[in-house]
Every structure is written in C-alpha cells, then in structure tokens.
C-alpha positions as CSV (number, residue, x, y, z in Angstrom):
1,F,154.9,29.6,-92.0
2,G,158.0,27.4,-92.1
3,R,156.4,24.7,-89.9
4,L,153.3,24.7,-92.0
5,K,155.3,24.2,-95.2
6,V,157.4,21.3,-93.7
7,E,154.5,19.5,-92.0
8,M,151.8,20.0,-94.7
9,F,153.3,20.8,-98.1
10,Y,156.6,18.9,-98.3
11,G,156.2,16.2,-100.9
12,E,152.4,16.7,-101.2
13,K,150.4,17.2,-104.4
14,F,146.9,18.4,-104.3
15,E,144.2,17.4,-106.8
16,S,142.7,20.9,-106.9
17,V,142.7,24.3,-105.2
18,K,139.6,23.2,-103.2
19,A,141.5,20.1,-101.9
20,F,144.4,22.3,-100.9
21,I,142.1,24.8,-99.1
22,D,140.3,22.0,-97.3
23,E,143.6,20.5,-96.1
24,L,144.9,23.9,-95.1
25,K,141.8,24.5,-92.9
26,R,142.1,21.0,-91.4
27,Y,145.8,21.7,-90.5
28,I,145.1,25.1,-89.0
29,D,142.4,23.6,-86.8
30,Y,144.7,20.9,-85.7
31,Y,147.5,23.4,-85.0
32,N,145.4,25.6,-82.9
33,N,143.1,23.1,-81.1
34,E,144.9,19.7,-80.8
35,R,148.6,20.1,-81.1
36,I,150.3,19.9,-77.7
37,S,153.1,22.3,-77.0
38,L,155.7,21.8,-74.2
39,K,156.2,25.6,-74.1
40,L,152.5,26.0,-73.2
41,K,152.7,23.6,-70.3
42,G,151.6,20.6,-72.4
43,M,148.4,22.3,-73.6
44,S,147.1,23.2,-77.0
45,P,147.2,27.0,-77.8
46,V,143.4,27.3,-77.3
47,Q,143.6,25.4,-74.0
48,Y,146.4,27.6,-72.8
49,R,144.6,30.8,-73.7
50,T,141.5,29.6,-71.9
51,H,143.5,28.6,-68.9
52,S,145.4,31.9,-68.8
53,Q,142.2,34.0,-69.0
54,A,140.6,32.0,-66.2
55,S,143.5,32.8,-63.8
C-alpha cells in the first residue's frame, strides 16, 4: 500500500470519488500488467505468472 500512496496519491487531488476510483483502477492495471520488475526477471507480474505456469 505504501508504493501506491507514493506513486498515485502524493500531491494529487481528485475532482470526485468516481475520478479517484477510475484512477485507482488504472493504476492497479498498470501495476499488474505493465510495470517491469527486476525481481521478476524483467517481466510484469502477469507475464511472470504466465511464464512460471508454463514451465
């Protein structure tokens, strides 16, 4: 939760609860599907899971 607060919330103001929820969904999708992690051999979490299950 700490990374989410730093990367998404710090210094941000949202127009409405809906705007906040939309941005939160976008960030979670990015975090799970696009973000590259060196701990996961340079893959996103979803790519790593798929790769691990195939092996």
